[in-house]
C-alpha positions in Angstrom: 0.0 0.0 0.0 1.2 3.5 -0.7 1.1 6.2 1.9 1.7 9.9 1.4 3.6 11.5 4.3 5.3 14.9 4.6 8.8 15.2 6.1 11.0 18.3 6.6 13.7 18.7 4.0 16.4 18.3 6.7 15.0 15.0 7.8 14.8 13.7 4.2 18.4 14.7 3.7 19.4 12.8 6.8 17.5 9.8 5.7 19.2 10.0 2.3 22.6 10.2 4.0 21.9 7.0 5.8 20.0 5.0 3.2 20.8 6.6 -0.1 18.1 8.3 -2.2 16.9 5.0 -3.6 16.6 3.4 -0.2 14.2 5.9 1.4 11.1 3.6 1.3 12.9 0.7 2.8 14.4 2.9 5.5 11.1 4.5 6.4 9.4 1.1 6.4 12.0 -0.3 8.7 11.7 2.7 11.1 8.0 2.5 11.2 8.1 -1.3 11.9 10.6 -0.7 14.8 8.3 2.1 16.2 5.2 -0.2 16.0 7.1 -3.0 17.8 8.3 -0.6 20.5 4.8 0.8 21.1 3.4 -2.8 21.3 6.1 -3.7 23.9 5.3 -0.6 26.0 1.6 -1.5 25.8 2.4 -5.0 26.9 4.5 -3.8 29.8 1.9 -1.3 30.9 -0.8 -4.0 30.7 1.3 -6.4 32.8 2.1 -3.8 35.5 0.7 -5.0 38.8 -0.1 -8.5 37.5 2.2 -10.1 40.1 1.3 -9.7 43.7 3.6 -7.8 46.0 4.0 -10.6 48.5 3.5 -14.4 48.9 6.4 -15.5 46.7 9.0 -18.2 47.3 11.7 -15.6 47.0 10.3 -13.0 49.5 12.4 -14.0 52.5 15.8 -14.3 50.8 15.8 -13.5 47.0 19.5 -14.4 46.6 19.0 -17.8 48.2 16.0 -18.4 45.9 18.1 -17.5 42.8 20.9 -19.9 43.9 18.4 -22.6 44.4 16.9 -22.1 41.0 20.3 -22.2 39.4 21.3 -25.4 41.0 17.9 -27.1 40.4 18.7 -27.4 36.6 21.2 -30.2 36.0 21.9 -28.8 32.5 23.3 -25.6 34.0 27.1 -25.5 34.4 28.5 -23.9 37.6 
């Protein structure tokens, strides 16, 4: 699909310097795809905020001990 957007001349010049004048579309497409992924990640993070209770976890009393136990519980893990 084609899309008409307006950009400042300075911004177009900077895009051209990075991508070359024949690479504008691919550059803009890639930038928009990255921005959409980033926005989705932030939406997911914000939606998940507060999903885990503040207490009642196995690690509450001693988080370092819990991490050590988790590391040693997997026989495939070296060290």
